N, C-alpha and C positions, 0 to 999 in steps of 0.2 A: 345670223351667219357670222363667219369670221370677219376679219378686217381686210381681206384681200379685195382688190378692185375686180370689177367684172372682167377686164382684159386679162388679169392674172389668173382668174378662175378658168376662163376660156383656154388659156395656154396650158394650164395644168390638166384640164380635161383632154386636150389634144395629145398631150404627152402620154396619156393612158392608152393611146391607140384605139380610140373608139372608131368604128367604121360607120359611115353615114350611108343609109340606103339611097340608091339611085332610082330615078324614074319620075321625078317631078313632084307634083302636089300630093301631099298625104291627106287622105280623106279623114274626117272626124271618126273616131271610134269611141265606144263607151268609156274606155280608159282616158282618152284625150278629153272627153266631156267632163269626167271627174276632176282631171287636173285643172281644166279651165274653171270649174266651180271653186276649187281650192284657191286658185289665183285671185278670183273675184272676192272670195272671203278675205284673203290677205289685204286686198285693196280697200274694201268697203267696211269690213267689220273690225279688223285688227289694226288698220291704219299704219301698216308697215311702210317703211321708206321706199321710195322708188327704186333705189339700188337693191334692196332686199327682194322686191318684187321681180326685178330683172334677173337676179341671181337664181331665184327659185324657178322662174320661167325657163331660163337657159338649161339648168341642170335637169329639170323634169322633162323638158323637150328632148334632151339627149338620151335620157333613160327610155322614154317612149319610143324614140327612133330605134334604139338598140333592141328593145323588146319586140317591136314589130319586125325588125330585120331577122330576128331569131325565132319568129313565129310563137311568141309568148303573148297570151291574151291577158 
């Protein structure tokens, strides 16, 4: 990913006006399971830096929250 820090990326994402679903804990879905598998792949097989892992996790989590809020499977 680019050279931006995690806090810079978080700020940029917030400026895009993503809305976060309300209602507490989000249960695992097949898509969330796939994302978790991908994040484990980054950690264990690709050896990506911790910062890269956090960035992917944040951005994919935001995408999943958006998709669920918009009833996209």
